[in-house]
Structure formats: C-alpha cells, structure tokens
N, C-alpha and C positions, 0 to 999 in steps of 0.2 A: 126626161132633160137633166144632164148632170150639174153639180152644184155652181161650176163655173158659168155656163150657159145660163142658169136662173139668174145669178147676180148680175152677169153682163146683160141680159134682157132687161132687168130692172133698171139699172142705171143708164142705160142707153134710151130707154123709153121715157125716164123720167124728166131729162130736160125738155123733151116736147111737151109733155104735159104741163110742165111749169112755165114754158115759153107764152102760154096765155096770160100770164099774169106780168109779162113784160111791160114795163112803163107805168105800172100801176103803184098805188102807195105801198111803201114797204110795210111789210107786218109787223107787229111787235117785236118778235124774235129777230127779223132782219135789223130793224133800228137798232136793238141792244148789242149787236155783234161790233167789233171793230171795223172803223170806217175804211171802204176801199180805197187803194190808190188811185190818183187822178186818171192813170192810164190802164185801170184795172182790166181792160179789154184787150191790152198788148203789152208785150214785155218792155220794160223800160229801156232806153237806149243806155249804153254803157256810159256811165258820168264817172266824175271824180268826186262827186260831193257825198258819198256814202259815208257812214260813220263806221268805224273800224276800232276794236279795242286791242286785238292781237298784237299789232305792230309795236305799241309802247305801253301796254298794259293800261291805257287810259283811253276814254272815248274821243276821237278825232276824226277828222275828215281824211278820206284817203288821199285827198289832194295835198295834206299838209304832212303826212308822215315821210319820212327821208328813205322810204323803200319802195320797191314795185309791189303793190298790193291790189287785191281784189275782194270785195264782197259779193256772194253769190246768194239772194234771198230765196226762200222756200218756192215762192211761185216761178222764179227763174230756173230752178232745179227741177220742180216736178211738172208744172204746167207748159211752161213755155218752151223747154228743151226737152221734157220727157224723158229724162235720165232715169235709168232703172237701178243704178248704184253709186254709191259714193266715189268709187274711182272714175265712173263715167262723168260725175257731175265736175270735174275739175280738167277733164282730159282736153277740152278745146281752150286752153288760156296759153297765153305766151309763155315759151321756156317750160310748158309741160307735156311731157309725152306720156299718153295713156297707155302703156303696156300691160298686155293682158296674158298671163301664163294659161288661163282657161276662162270659161264664161263666168266662173264664181270667183276668180281669183285674178283681181286687178291691183296693180302695183304702180301707180304714177311715178314718173321721174320728175324731179323739180330742181331746174338748173343742173342737170346731169347728175343727179343722185337720187337714189331710191331705196326701199326696204329700211334697214336700221339707220341710215343716213338722212331720213326724212323723219320729221316729228309729227304726230298727230293727236289733237288734243280733244276732249269733250267737256265742254264746259270749263276749260282749263286744266282738266285732268289728263294724264298720260294714257293713251293707248299703247304705246310702246312698252314692253318689257324686254327683260334680258333673254327671252326665248327666239325674238325677232331675228330671222336671217338676213345674211347678207344678200345683195340682189333682191329680185322681185320675190315679193310673199304676198300672202292672201289676206292680211289682216284689216287693211282699209275696207274690205269688202263685208266686214261684220258690222259695218255702221249703217245702220238703216237711212236712206235717204230722206224718207219721210219722218223721221225722227227728230229733226231739226228745223229751227225757224230761219238759220242763215249759216252760210259757211264763209268763213273769212280764211284767205290765202295769202300769207307773206312770205316773198321768194327771198333766198338768201340766208345766209348764218343767223340763227337765233339763239346760240348757245348761253349767251351771256343772260338772257331773261328766261330762257327754258331748259338749259341744260343740255346734257349729252344728247347726241342724235340730231340736234336741230342744226344740220347741216345745209342741206339744199333749199330747206324752208320749213315754215310752220303752218300747218292747217289746223284750225279750231272750229268745232261744230257747237253752235248754241242751241240747246235743246228747246223743244216746243214750250210754251209756257202760256197761260191765261194773260192776254193783252188789255181786255176790256174789264174796267171795274165801276160799274154804275151802283147806285145804292140799291140795296135789296138783294134779292137772289136770283141770279140769271144763269142761264146754260145755253149752250150752243153745239151743234153737231156739223160733221162734215164726212161725207161719202166720197171716195176717190177711188175710179176704176182707170186703169192702163192695160190697154191690149196691143201687142206688136205681131205682125205677121211672120218676119223671118225669125224672131225668137220662139214663135208658138208660146208665147208667154202671156199670163193673166196675171195683174197685180191687183189686190183689194186693200184698201186702207179706210179705217174708221178712227175719226177722231171725235172726242166729246170734251168740253171744257165747261167751266162754271166759276161764279164767284159769289161770295157773301160779303156784300158791301165792298170795302177797299181793304178787309182784312184777311181774307183767304182766296186764293186762286188755286183752279186744279185744272191740269191738262192730261189726258190720258189718250192713247193710240193703240191701236193693233193693225199689224200688216200682215198678210198673206201672199206668198208670191209662188207661182209654179212657172217655171221655165222649161221649154221644151229643147229639142236640138236646134242648134243655129245653123241657118241656112246662110252661107257664104255666096259670093258672086259667080257669075258666068261658069267656067268648067267644074269648080269645086262642089257647089251644091249643099246639100245637107251634110253637116259635120256630125258624125254619129256620135253618141254618148257624151253630149256636151251639157246636157239638161240637168236641173236640180230644183229641190224644193227648199223654201225657206219661211220661216214665221218670226215676227218682231213684236214686242210689246214694250210700252215704255208710259210711266206714269210720272208727274211732277206736281209737287206742291209748293206754293209761295205764301208764306204767312207774314203777315205785318205783326211783329211783337209790339212795336211802340213806334213813335213819331220817327225815331231815328234807327231802330233796329229792325231787321226782318230776317227770316228763317226760310231756307230754300232746300228741299232734298229731291232726291231722283233716282229712280229705278229703271234700268233697262234691261232687256234680255233678248238675245239673238240666237236662233237656231237653224243652223243650216245642215241639212241632209244629203249624203251621198253626191258630193260635188267632185265631178271627174277631173282629173288630170289627163287630158286624153292625149297629149303629144307623146307622153311615155308608153303609150298603149297600141296595139295593132289596129285600132279604130281610127288612128291620126291619118288625116287626109294629106297627101304630099303637095308642096307649094313651091314651085321654083326649085325643085330638087332637094328638098328637107327629106330627112330620114324618117321613116316610120318606127315607132315603137315596137317593142317586142313582148311588153307586159299584157296579160290578159285583162286586168282591172288595176286601177289606182284610183280610190274615192277617199274624201276627207270629209268627216263631219267637224263642224266648228258650232262652239257654244260660248256666248260670252254674257257676263251679268256685270252690270255696275251700279252701286248704290252709294249715294253721298249725303252728307247733310252740311251745310253751311250758314253759317250766320254774319251777318254784314252790317256794318254800322256806318250810316252816310250822314253827310251834313250836319256833323256832331257839334260844331262850334266850338270845338276842343283843339288842342294842339294838333292833333290827328284828324285830317279831313275826311279820310276814308280808311276802313279797316275790314278784312275779312278773314275767316278761319274756316277751314274745310276739312272734314274727316271722310276717308273714303275707302270703298273696299272694291277691288277690281279683279275678276276672274276670268281667264280665258283657257278653254280646254279644247285640244285637237285630237282625233282619232283618225289613223289613217289604215285603210283597208287594201291590202295589194296581192294580187295573184301573179305571179312569175310564170307559172308553167302549169300543165294539168295536174302537177303532183306537188308544186310547193306554192307556199302563200306565207304572208306576215301580218301581225297586226303592231301597230306602233301607235302610241299615245303619249301625251303629256298634259300637265296641268299646271297653270301657273295662278296663284293666288296672291294678290298685291294690296296690303292694307297701305295707306298713306295718310299723311297730313301735310296741309298747305297753309301759310299764313302771309298776309301782305298788307301793308300799310303805305297811305300816300298823304304827302302834306305839302302845302303851298307855302313856301319859304321866302326869305329875302335873297337866297341864292339858287331860286328855282324850284320846281316841282318835284320833290324827291320821291321815289318809289323805292320800297325796300321790301324783302320778303324771304321767306325760306320754304324749303320743301324736303319731304323724306318718304321715300317709298322702298318698302321691303317685298322681295319677290320670295315666294314660298315654291318650290319647283319638285314635281314628281314626274318621273318619265320611263317608260317600260316599252320593251319591244319583246315579242314571241314568234318564233318560227315554227312553221307547220309543214310537216313534209307526209304526203299520204303514207298509212301504213305504220307511221311512227309516233312516238310521244310527242307533244308540243315541247319546244325547246327555247327557254329564256335566254336573253343577253344580259350582259352587264347594265346596259343602259337602253334608254330609247334615243330619239333623234339628238337629245342633249344630256348631259349628266344628270343621274338621278339622286334623290335626296339632297338638293341644291338649293342655293339662294345667293340672294343679290341685293345689296344695299347701295342706294343711291340718295345723295345728300347734297342740297345745294343752298347757299345764301348769296344774294344778290342786291346791289343798290344801283339805281338809276337816278341821273339828275337831268332835268329838261331847262335849259336856261335861255331866256329870250334877251338877246341884246340888239335893240334897234329892229333892223330886218332880217337878223340872223336868230336862229335857233340851234343851239348846240346841244348834244345828247351824249355824255359821257356816261358809260357803265361798266361795272365790274362783277363777276361771280368767282365764288370759291366753290368747287365741286369736290366731293370725295365718294370714290365708288370702292366696293369690295364684292368680289365674287368667290363663291366656294362651292364645291360639289364633293361629296363624300363617296360617290359611286361612278367612276369614269373607266371606260374601257382605255387600256394600255396599249398605247399606239406602236410600241416597241414589242410588243409580244403576239404572236399569231394566236387567233382565237379569241372569242367574245364570251364564252361561259363564265358567269358569275360564281359558279363552284370551283374555279381555280384561282386561288390567291393572286398568282402572277399576272391575271388579265385585269386586276382592279387595282386603280390609283385613286387618290384622291386631289383635288387642286383647290388652292387658296391663294388668291393675288388681289392687291388693292393700289389703287392709284389716287392722286392728288392733282388738282389742276387749278389755275388761276387765268380766267380768260377776260378779256376786256373788248370794248367796243367805242367807236367815237364817230357819231354820225352828225349830219346837221342839214338844215334847209335854210336856203337863202332866199327870201320873199321878195322876188325883183319888183313885183307889183302884186295887185289883189289878184290877178289871173296868170300869173307865171312863177313858178317855184323851180329852182335848182337845188338838187339832192345828191348827197353823197356821203360816203364815209369809208371806214376800214373796221371790219369785224372779225374777231377770232372766233374760231368754232373748236369743239373737242368732243370727241367720242370715245368713251372709255371701252375697252373690250368687255365683250358681254359672255354669257354661258353659251350663246350659239358660236362665237369666235372660238372660245377655249375648249369646250367638250363636245362640238358637234360630231355626230357619227351619222351622217345621213347620205341619201343619195337622190339627188335631184335631177338636174342637168349634168352633175358631175359628183364624185363620190369624195367625201370628205372624212378626215380622221380627227380626234381631238388634238389641239395644238396648245398646250400650256404655254406661257412665257411671252405672249405677245404684248405689245406697248400699245399706248392710245395713239389715235389718230388724231391730227391737228390740222387746221386749216386756217387761212388768212384771205378774205374777200376784200379787194377794193372795187367801189361801184361809185359811178357818176350818172347823172341824168337830170331830166328835166319833165315837168308836168305843166300844162298850159291849157286854159280854157277861154272861150268866149262865147259870143251869141251864136248859138246854136252848132258848136264844135269843140271837141276835146282832143288833146294829143299827148302823148306820153313817151320817151324813149330813154334806154340806158344801156350802158355797157359796164361790165363787170369780169373782174379776173380773180380766179381762186388759186391761190398756192396751195398745194398739197404736200404733207409732211407725214410720212409713215403710213401710207393708206394700207389697210391689210387686204393684199392680193392673193385669190386663190389661183396658183399658176398650176397649168397641167404638166404632169410629170412624164406624160407619153405612156405610162402603164393603163391597163384597163381592168376593171372590176366587173367582169362579166362582159357587157359591151359598153359600159359607162366609163369615161375617162376619169381618172384618179388625179385630184390637184393637191397641192401643199400650200397651206396659208403662210403668210409672212409678211412683215411690215416692209416690204420692199418698195412700195408704191408711192415714191417722190415725183412730183410733176406739178401740172397745173390743167385747169379747166377754166374757158373764157366764153364769153357770149355776149350778145347784144338783142334788143328787142325793140320793136316799134309798133304801136298801135294808136288808134284813133277814131273819131265818130264825126260825121258831118251832116248836119240836117240840109239837105238840098232844096226842100220845101217844107211847109208845116208838117205835111203828111209824111215825106219821103226821107229815110235816114240811110246813109253809108256808113259802114263800119269795117274794121279789118285791123289784121296785125301781122306782123312777120317775126319770126325767131331764127337766129344763127348761134350756134355753139359748136366747139371743138375742144378736145382734151387730150392730154398724152400723160402717161405715168410709167414709172419703171416696172418692169415685170420679170420674171424668171423664166428663161428658156432653156430646158433640159435637153441635152443630147446625148443620147446612149448614155454610158457610165461616166462621162467626161464630167468635170465641175461646172455645175449649173452657171449659166451665163445670164447677167442681169441686162436687159435691153429695154428701150423706150418705144412702147405702142401704144395706140390709141385706147382711149379708157372705155371701159365696158359699156355697151348698148347707148354710147353717144347719140342725143336726138338729132336727126338730119335737118337740113334747112326746110322750115315749114312756114306756112302762113294760111290765112283765112281771110276771105272777102265776102260782105254781104250786104243786101239791101232790104229795108224793111219799110214797108207801106202801112200807115196806120189809117182807119177810117173814121169817119165823121163820128165825133163824140168819143173816139178812143174806144169804141166798144168792139172792134175787130181788127185785125192785122193779117197781113200776108207777109212772108220772107223768103228771100233765096241766097243760098249761102255756097260758095266754093272754098272747099279746104283741100290741102295736100301737102305732101311730103317729098322731097327729092330721094334719091337712091343713098342708101347709107351701106358703103363699103369699107369705111374705116373701122376695123374690127379688132378688139384685144385678143391676146392670145386663147383665153378661155373662150371668147365668142366663137372663133374659129372651131371649136371642137364641139359647140352646142349645135350641132347639125339637125336636131330635131325641131330647132325653133328660128335657127337662122340659116337662109339658104346661102349654099355656097357661093362665095362672092361678094355677099352682102344682101340685104332686104330691097327689093325694088322700090322706085319712087311710085306716087300715085296721086291721082285728083279726082276727088268726088263731090256730086253736087247734092243739096238737100234743100227741100222745099217745106215751108211750115204755115200754119195759117191758124188762127183762132177766131172765137166770137163769144161775147158774153150774151147769151140768149136772153138772160134777164137777171136781176140782181144777185139771185141765188146760184145761178148756173154758167160755169165757163165750160166751153169743149174747145179742145185743141187737137191739132193733128199735124202729122209730118209725113212725108214721103223722102226717106232718107237714100242716099245711094241711087238717084234715080237712074243711072246710066248701068246699073248692077255691076259694078267694077269689082274684080276679083283683088283683095289686096289685104295686107297685113301690117299692123302698126310694128315697127322694129322691135326685135327680142321677143314677141308674142308667140304663144304657143298654138294659136289658131288664128284664122281669118275674121275679118269684121264681117258683119251683117251685108248681103247683097241688098238689093231693092228691098226697103223695110217699109211698110205702112204701119204707124204708130196711131193710138186715139186715146185720149184722156178726157175723162168727164170728171169735173169737181162741182159737187152740190153742197152747199151750206145752208145751214138753217140758224 
C-alpha cells in the first residue's frame, strides 16, 4: 500500500472510530480548543456582519465599509467549498473571474484586471514584486489555502492605502495563529485530508498549535499535495500532462511582551515541482477550435519564502492609539524547463529577494480617526537563460525573462481620515509613491542576437517615477440596516521590470521596452447594502477610467509560431460593471443565495497593417469577464450538525476580444469562449465534536467548459471528499 493510500485509509477510518463518542462529554483537549461556530456543522450563510481590516486598515464590519468586500474564513475555503488553491478560493465571488492558464497557475480577474494590476498581501505584506507579468500569472497559486485563517477581498482601487498595483482589487491572507489562550500549557492538533476524483488528487495537512498562559502562542502546519492529470467533461476527458506536486510549510509565533506590546513572527515556505503549462505543448487538448501547441515540454518550478517580525502597540492610552512596525524578507524563485524540439531546449530562471519595512499608526482625534503609515520594499533580481542544441555547447543569453543584475525600489507614504458626521462617514485619503527601476544587463531590442559576449547586444535601464494619488469615499447610514456607499478613487501602477525589460515568450513574444510611463486609473462607484430579519442584499455600479494602460499589441510578425507584440502606453479607455448579491432565509433551515455580475470595457490598441503606419483603434479590453451568475439553496439540519447544498453557476459566451486575445488561439477559441452552466451538490456532517466530513459532486452534468482566457478546461463531474479531525 502506498503512502497516499495508507494516510487516506487512516483518515477515512478515524471519523467512524471517533463517531462512537458523538454526544459524549468533551475531553479535556477538546474543551481547551477554540469554541466551535454555532453553525459548525454547516457553512455560514453569506452575511454582511463579518469583520474586515483590509478595506480601511481598521477592524470594521463589511456592512459599514464603503467598498464591495468579502471575508472568507478557513472553514469556508477548506471544508465547505473544498478549494484546492488560493485562486480557486475567490473564483466564485461577484466580479471575479477565475482564469487558469494551467492547473497550478491561476490568476483571478478582479473587476477586469489581473496579474500585476491586482495586489495580493500576506498579513499586509506584498506578494507582488517587480517580476510580476502583465496578464495572467501563476503567483497567487504559491499561497497555500491551508496557511491562512481568513481571506479578505476588497474590490476596486486600493492604491491610496496599498500602493502601486492595487487597481482591480486587494486580497489579504491572514496567516494561521493560535487563537485560544487558557492559563497553563495547552496544545491542539488538526489533520485534514482532501481527495478529488477528477483531479486524481490527494491533499494532506497537519496543523499543531499551543500556548503558554497568555504569553506565547505557536501555530505550525505542513501541507503535501499531489495533483494528477485533470479530467474534463464529455468529449475532452483526461487532459494529459497537467498534474504536479507541491509541499508547503508555515510557522507563526505570537508573544505578549507586556500589557500593551506584542511581537509576531512568521515563516512560510512553498515548493511546487514541474508545474506544466500544457497549452503550449503538443499534449494540449483542443477545445472549440483552439490551436495545439508545438513544444514537447514546458514545466515550471516555483519556490517562495517569507519571513517577518512585527511589533505592535495597542490600547496604549497615549496620543497614539495603535502602532505597528514590520521588517520582512520575501523571496520568490522561478525556473522554467522547456523542450521545443527533439534537438532544442532552454532553461530560464529568475530570483527576486525583497527586504522591506512598514510602519503604521492610528489615532482617534477630534477630526476623525487618522491612519498614517509608510512602506519601503527593494527587489534584488537575478535572471538567466541558457539555450541547448543537441551536439553543441550550451549558449547563454544576455538575460532571462526579465533584466539581469536588476533592482526595484517602491516607497509609499499615506494618510487617511475617517470622519463621522451624524449619519455620514467620510473617508478622505492621500498617498505619495516613488518607484525606481534599474537593470544592468538587458537585451538590446534594436540589435539582432542575444549573446552577452557582444557588447552591442547589452544595454542598461534606469528609470523612476513619482505619483500622488487620492481617494474620497463615504457611507450614508440611512438606518441601522441600510447603508448607501460610494466614492471616487485613484489608482496608480508604475512600470515594473517585467514591463521595461521582459524578454519572454508565453502567449506572445515580448521584447524589452524602456521608456514606458505609469498607468493611471480613476474609479467612481455607488452602491447599497441592506439587511433584515433573515435576509441580506448588496448592489453596486462602478466605472473605471483608464489612462495610459500598457498594451501589448500584435505586430503581425511571428517568432517561430508565436505572435510578436509591441508594448506601449496607448491604452486609454474605460471599464464598467455592476453586481448584485443577496441571501434569503426561506425557513429556519432553508437559505437561498446568489449573485449576478456584468462588466464591459474598451481601450485604445494598436493595429499594425503591413508596413503602413500603425493605427490606433478602440477594441474590447483583454479577457473581459462575461455576464456571470450563481444561484444556490442550502438546507441545514437540526442542531446545525449537517447540511446539503445545491448550486447553479454559469457564464454567457464571451465574444468581445481584444486584438491580442484574437491571436491567443491556444487559450481562446476562434470567435470567443462559449457560455456554460453547471450544477454542484455539496453536503457535510459533523460526526462528533472533533470530526467534520464534507463532500461535493461538482459539475453534475459533466459539462465540457472553459473559463474565459484559460489554458485548459475545468473539471468534469468531480467527486470531492474532505475530512477534518481536531484534537
């Protein structure tokens, strides 16, 4: 019996062995762990009373913040939805499209933006760095969904509080921590197992936590994941060469230094091995006319390390109510292994090491609650590429996918005030940003060849930018249960090393493009949140004005079989959308819930026609989310120890394609991505106080469908089981 089968058999047998204790008096270890939610046997209905920090950098209810925002706790992500990755965790929220280039490479679109136009944080520390690519990238998938206790999602610009990149939205993952502090020494453990048939996947997670009085809390975990080839619906079936392995570890310590001071430290490690980018290879499965790749292999290894130390001063009774300071070091390393033919291959890798410092203070004054802070991060970047041809010596290039011997500085200073005037709350804020990019070894796009031994092939790049961004948002508390919200927010994104120095080949071939300007955005939004006895509702409309979006426009040339693109700040235009969502308790046990999302956008792009002067034309924004929605019903059994749920979700056909989308024939079918509707069934039962078993039958009809812009199809009929055991 292999290790998977052994562990799986143990975890599947344990719940039934422990079930004999259901209803008995909790053991001492059970009594000492955190109290279970009152609906512990069923997922909590979507409510607006969850507490969120990310929206305003202060603890507030989602109902009261002037944003469309969501809080997903660990039970929702891991147990009830049985998500296998962080991109999947947010993929069924309004105005979020869960694009996947590959099984291990997800890049959600938030209000029409993805990649380096969305910002991901871990305990407030940037995952983003200057190597992040435009369009879909894989880096969100390097955040283990079992490493955090909750995920906060704030849609719309967040640049004033969080700096460059926060255009489509901000997502903040709050790491696992010890949450129970009784006198003495206590410890708890958790075992979690997830198995999915269509993914041929096994996920194992072990968590340990403990405390010494109220002075020290420790939480640590280890995840091991083995994903096989993904089976799509109907005629497509098994999608070859899509599986991969992953191992994750994390440990956090919280130490109470005094009544007012505490210290927190965290270390995370993620290793992904041989994650295939299948759509570029001959193993890709055609879908509605998509092209098959020509490469024999394209796999990527990802490694990420994060370590930080944070001191925090709370309830000080001084002029400063709260202050915190953080030192951190974040490292991301990527290696690509590509075989293009029987005689040719290449190896490309880069590493980004990012030390940083943050500081923030909050003070309640006569003119409102003022939050002010600063952030500084520096990226040290190394990037290499070597080509291999059978029978010849390896040939190095000037750089890898981005400039070599490079760096990037990002500095921000911000101030926000929250002013309460009777039933109104007004939130003005402002931020200054400085960004500086340099690279000492960049391929010269004006000279043929990439040999580092030819001085004419090598240039250096050094550019810097300054920006002042502001926002003004507000809430009108019409009553205790009705809030109107809205505002105007600027967003700013400075060009990165990926913009200026990219020499990469994904769905298109890019060359270094020095001299690019920052992208600027202005979003206006208005909305309403309401709640009553057994129901909630929320709706909003938003319009984003876009100035100078960096657009990669197809030139009509080919690099082998890959379209060549040229980047420029031509992308003026707009993106707009609307969303509506709500829940309704039909009876004490039966809840209906659902949402709908619509958006569209157009920006200027460059059309090349032979040798004639390029023509600027307005076309749809790349990979716009089609009209989408979700509708579900959930029944909760007596005592909330079990539940069943049925969900219908779907998207309309997306035929509005950017000029670049039309050339991305390996991912987007000619004429656009077909619409789809699928049904999911979910159920769960708390067998005893220690054991929760959940399951899902996803895509009941075995539909063969693809999320717009993805490089593979979604799972066909998929049976998923999760077992959560706590001691």
